[in-house]
ZAMAR-449451 format. One record per residue (C-alpha): x, y, z. Coordinates in steps of 0.1 Angstrom, whole numbers, plus 2048, in hexadecimal, padded with zeros to 3 digits. Example, Ala and Ser with C-alpha at 12.3 -4.5 7.8 and 13.67 -1.06 7.14 Angstrom:
87B7D384E;8897F5847;
END
This chain:
B2A6DA225;B3B6D8204;B266BE1F4;B136C81D5;B0A6E11BB;AFA7011C5;AD87031B5;AC17201AE;ADD7381A2;AD973517D;AE371017F;AD3700160;ADC6DC168;AF46D914A;B176D2154;B386D3141;B406AE143;B4E69612B;B31680132;B0B684130;AFC692150;AD768E157;AC36AA166;AC66AB18C;AAD69519F;A8F6AA1AB;A9A6A51CF;ABA6B81C8;AAA6D31B2;A9F6F01C9;A8A6FF1AD;A726E21B3;A5C6EA1D1;A596D11ED;A346CC1E6;A3B6C11C2;A516A41CE;A466801D1;A496701F4;A6A65F1EB;A786801DD;A6D6921FC;A7F679211;A9E67D1FD;A9C6A31FF;A996A1225;AB968C226;ACB6A5210;AC06C3226;ACD6B1245;AEF6AD234;AF06D222A;AEF6C9206;AD36E01FB;ACF7061FD;ADD7261F1;AFA72620A;B097071FB;B217171E2;B2F7301FC;B36714215;B456FC1FD;B696F3203;B6A6EC1DE;B6270F1D4;B7F7251CA;B9870C1D6;BB67001C2;BB26DC1B9;BCE6C41C2;BDC6B01A5;BCB69019B;BD56711AE;BD364D1A2;BBE657184;BA2668197;B9868C196;B9E69D1B7;B876BB1B6;B6B6C219F;B7A6E5199;B637001A5;B456EA1A8;B3D6D71C8;B346B21C6;B126A21C6;B146881E1;AFF66B1D4;AF664E1EB;AF462C1DC;AF76061DF;B0C5F01C7;B015CD1D3;ADC5C41CE;ACB5A41C4;AAA59D1B2;A9557F1A7;AB057A18C;AC656B1A8;AC05471B3;ABE5531D7;AAB5731D0;A8657D1D0;A7E5A01C6;A785B11A5;A905CB199;A745E519D;A705DB1C2;A955E11CA;A976011B6;A7760F1C5;A826061E8;AA56141E2;A966351D5;A7F6361F4;A9D63220B;AB264E1FC;AC663C1E1;AD26501C3;AE36331B2;ADF60D1B3;AF05EF1A3;ADC5D019C;AF55B31A2;AE559119E;AFC5731A3;B12568188;B0954417E;B0452E160;ADF537160;AE555C164;AFF55D149;AE854A131;AC755B139;AC6573156;ADF58D14B;ACA59412C;AA858F13B;AAE5A8158;AB75C4141;A945CE137;A8A5CF15B;AA85E6162;A9E5FC145;A7B5FF152;A87608174;A9D623165;A7F632154;A6862F173;A8263E18B;A9465A178;AA3668198;AB564719F;AD263A18A;ACE614185;AED602179;AEE5DE16C;B085C817B;B0D5A6189;B1C5951A7;B3C585199;B485641A7;B6C5701A7;B8155219B;B955441B9;B8455D1D1;B6456D1DE;B495811CD;B4C5A31BD;B355BD1AE;B3C5C4189;B285DF178;B2A5F3158;B1E61514C;AFC61113B;AFB60F115;AF35FA0F8;B0E5E0100;B085DE126;AF85BB123;B105AD109;B2F5B811D;B225AA13E;B1758A12D;B3958511C;B4B58D13D;B35575151;B37559137;B5D55C135;B69565158;B4F55B173;B5D54218B;B3C52E18D;B3752E168;B5B524161;B5D50B17E;B7A52118B;B715281AF;B8D5151C0;BAD5251CB;BC85201B0;BE053519C;BCD52E17C;BAC53A18B;BBD55919A;BCA561178;BA755D169;B9A578181;BB5590176;BAD588151;B88590158;B925B3165;BA85B8146;B8B5AE130;B755C9140;B905E313C;B935D9117;B6E5DD112;B7160111F;B8F60810A;B7D5FB0EB;B5F6110F5;B475F40F7;B3D603119;B45625127;B52617148;B545F815E;B5C5F3183;B615D619B;B5E5D71C1;B675B81D6;B495AD1EB;B4A5A020F;B7059B20B;B7858B22D;B58575230;B68554226;B8D55E228;B92556203;B9C5791F7;BC15771FE;BD5598200;BE85901E0;BC858A1CD;BBA5AB1D8;BDA5BC1CD;BD85A91AD;BB55B51A5;BBF5D91AE;BDD5D8197;BCE5C417B;BC65E2166;BD8604160;BD961D17D;BC7637167;BA8622163;BA760617D;B895EE17B;B8D5DF19E;B8C5FD1B6;B815F11D8;B6E5DA1EF;B505D9206;B5C5EA226;B3C5DD235;B285C0227;B035BE222;AEC5A6235;AEF5BD254;ACD5B1263;ADD58F267;AEA59928A;AC75A2298;AC258B2B6;AA75702B5;A8956E2B8;A8358F2A7;AA158B290;AB557027E;ACC56B29C;AEA567285;B0857C27B;B0959F26C;B1259B248;B0E57524C;B32575257;B3155526B;B4B540258;B6B52E261;B8A52824B;B8651022E;B9E4FF216;BA051D1FF;BA353721B;BC354B21F;BD553923C;BE355824D;BC2569253;BB9567279;B98557284;B8957928D;B8B584269;B6D56E262;B56585277;B4B5A9272;B565C5289;B3C5DF28F;B2B5D2270;B4B5D825B;B615BF24A;B815B625E;B975C2241;B885E5245;B815E626B;BA45DD276;BBA5FC27A;BDC5F226C;BCC5D425A;BC75CA236;BB75EA229;BD15FF239;BEC5E922A;BDE5F1207;BDB61620E;BFF61721B;C0A60D1F8;BFD62F1EC;BE561E1D4;BBF6231D4;BA96081E3;B876151EF;B6C608206;B46607201;B275FB213;B075EC206;AE85D620D;AF05B61FA;ACA5B51FA;ABB5931F2;A9E58E20C;A945AA222;A905A7248;A6C5AE253;A5D5AA230;A3D598228;A4558D204;A4E56A1FB;A6155F1DC;A4C5581BE;A4B5361AC;A5952D18B;A7651817E;A9552E184;AAD51916F;A95519151;A8A53D154;AA954E162;A9355E17D;A76557196;A53563191;A475831A3;A485811C9;A285791DA;A195811FD;A27569216;A0D56E231;A2757624D;A4158F257;A6357D252;A7C58526D;A9456A263;AA357D245;AC558F246;AC05AC22F;AB45D022C;AA75E420E;AC15F81FC;AC8618210;AB560D22F;AD4606243;AF460822E;AFE625217;B1B62D200;B1E6521F9;B3065C1D9;B3D67F1D1;B326831AC;B376A1196;B1469E187;AF5687187;B0066D16F;B0B64916C;B2E654162;B3166C17F;B28651198;B4263A189;B5C655188;B5565E1AC;B5963A1B7;B796361A4;B876561B3;B7F64A1D6;B686671DE;B5464F1F4;B4964C218;B32632228;B1B630245;B02619258;AE1623265;AE364725A;AFC64E276;B0566F264;AF6680247;B14691236;B39691237;B516AB229;B766A322B;B936B821F;BB96B8225;BC96D921E;BEB6E821E;C016FE208;BE370F1F8;BD56ED1EC;BBC6D41F7;BB16B01F1;B9269D1FA;B886781FE;B9C6621E6;BB367D1DC;BD76881E5;BE46A91F1;C066AF1E0;C1B6C81F5;C3F6D11FB;C506BF217;C4B6D1238;C2A6E122E;C116E424B;BF26CE243;BD06CF253;BB36B7251;B916C7253;B716B4257;B4D6BF257;B346A4262;B0F6AA25C;AFF697279;AE0681276;AC869D27B;AAA68627A;A9E66227E;AAC64626B;A9762A25B;A9661827D;A8563628B;A9F6452A2;AB866129E;ADC6542A1;AF66672B5;B1A66A2A9;B2F6632C8;B526652BA;B6766A29A;B8965B296;BA566627F;BBB649273;BDD650264;BF663A253;C1763E241;C1A63821C;C3761F21A;C356141F6;C2C5F31E5;C2D5D51FC;C495BD1F6;C335A0201;C125A11ED;C0158F20A;C085AA223;BE95B3237;BF75CA252;C025EE252;C165F4272;C1561A270;BEF61E26E;BDE62A28E;BC364029D;BD56622A0;BB86762AD;B956712BB;B7A68B2BE;B5C6882D6;B3D6942C4;B1F6862D7;B066992C1;AEA68E2A9;AE16AF298;AF36CC288;B176CB27B;B376C028C;B566D1280;B776C0287;B9B6CB280;BBB6B6283;BDD6C627E;BF66AE26E;C126C7274;C2E6CB25B;C2C6AC246;C4D69C23C;C4267A230;C2566C21B;C07662230;BE265B22C;BC4663243;BA2653246;B8465825D;B6E643271;B5064C288;B3A6392A0;B1B63C2B6;B3162F2D2;B1B6132DC;B345F72D7;B5A5F92D6;B795E62DF;B9E5EA2DD;BA95E32B9;BBB5C32AE;BDD5D42AE;BDA5E22D0;BCF6022E3;BEC6162D6;BDF6102B2;BB96112B8;BAD6172DC;B886152D4;B806052B3;B625EF2A9;B5C5D02BD;B595AE2AE;B355A62A6;B265892BA;B1456F2A5;AF056F2B1;AF15902C3;AFC5AD2AD;ADF5C52A9;AEC5DB28C;AD85FA297;AEB5FA2B9;B0D5FC2A8;B1061728D;B2F62327C;B3A63825E;B5B63524C;B6B64B232;B84643216;BA765121A;BB8671210;BDE670209;BF768B211;C166881FB;C326A1203;C4F6A41EA;
END
């Protein structure tokens, strides 16, 4: 598995980066014996071992060792040179008592995230007049304290932006002396709730684009080192129209995009657990119908999740594929959207939220609450980022570059993807540039579950699908949400839950630009895809409101790799 630095061979934890890199977390550092680790560090090391990310054999087995790196694509680095990547698991959508519908302290969410294997976390309390006025400043000391208490976990400050004219989005910045002032200025000037700009109108759409330009300017002026935006639960209400998504993506220069992707799968996954032992609702709280601001052409089924994933991502030949067919980056993530945790015994503390910008500490509620929709960060949903070091900048660089894959329920523990041909290679988010007619091969190593997940069972990977689409260039109609050429081109039966599955797909001699992406499933629930069996013979099934146990329907998805012959 080509997933990290080799340690224990004169590796001194100092890297030649243009950004500051912290020492490796103890779980990654094989010079630290197992018995010296805390319980949460031991848990993390177990996960890393399962994924083949520790041990002396790592450098020799790395596909990134001694390989020629493909040219950079869309502003992202494609290799990491002769180093492997550290694959850091994280969650970019987490709420605390600084959200009007939240409950937990920052320390609670960070402690739980660390316990459940998270290397990086983003605190994203809701944008609002109260948050802009009080909360964005008041939460910062709590985040600073969490950074000090959990040095093996990178804790970003962000917020959940009410995107003018659209849904929510995660906005976060690189830590630094201006992190609060930049977020406060952004929220005050560009949040839809603060500015009373939530309705669908050209003026509000323009305000959203201006907000992204503001963030880009803050980076350019070096107020903050970096800033990113990811669209949250994009299909939930049908109000993120295709042209708005394209507008966010294209709002800032290709070399340093601020808006880089969307939740491929929303949080709130416990919502589908059947009553009486669960909320008896919808996974992701995707139980809506079209409203006055919804994009009229979206079908009714777009308001539901499919195998726990957003319809925009789950539909082969759908909106996500239409964006990738343009040859421009747009990545997917997964996260908890953790507000109130299923099975928890804590109750929200008192206090005047509007006056104080937060609630008091949570208190013991005296019962196990099975009506809540959420899991702790890392308990169910994970976003894995290929980083070239353990640092805030490296995580942000990895997200921007698209070196990202996501999974539910720890279906798999590691994923190594490379497309090679003509003596070159590319990995997730990258592009393989070859001469026309070059034979190209996709190689995939999947580290299987190898142990129990947080629900206490060991998932089995039943099948992996390779999805391919043509790159057809920029869409003439900015509201396009189909990609007719995208389809499942190969399926591999795996049916294993331990060890490594190695898969190879031969693209033949490539004569046109294409992209590839991967999807895997436990095989428990499937259905013919929305565009027919010739496109997707066994994709995710629509989730039934009231009966969608998330643990019985596990998937992983990767971001794409392009092949660009010339």
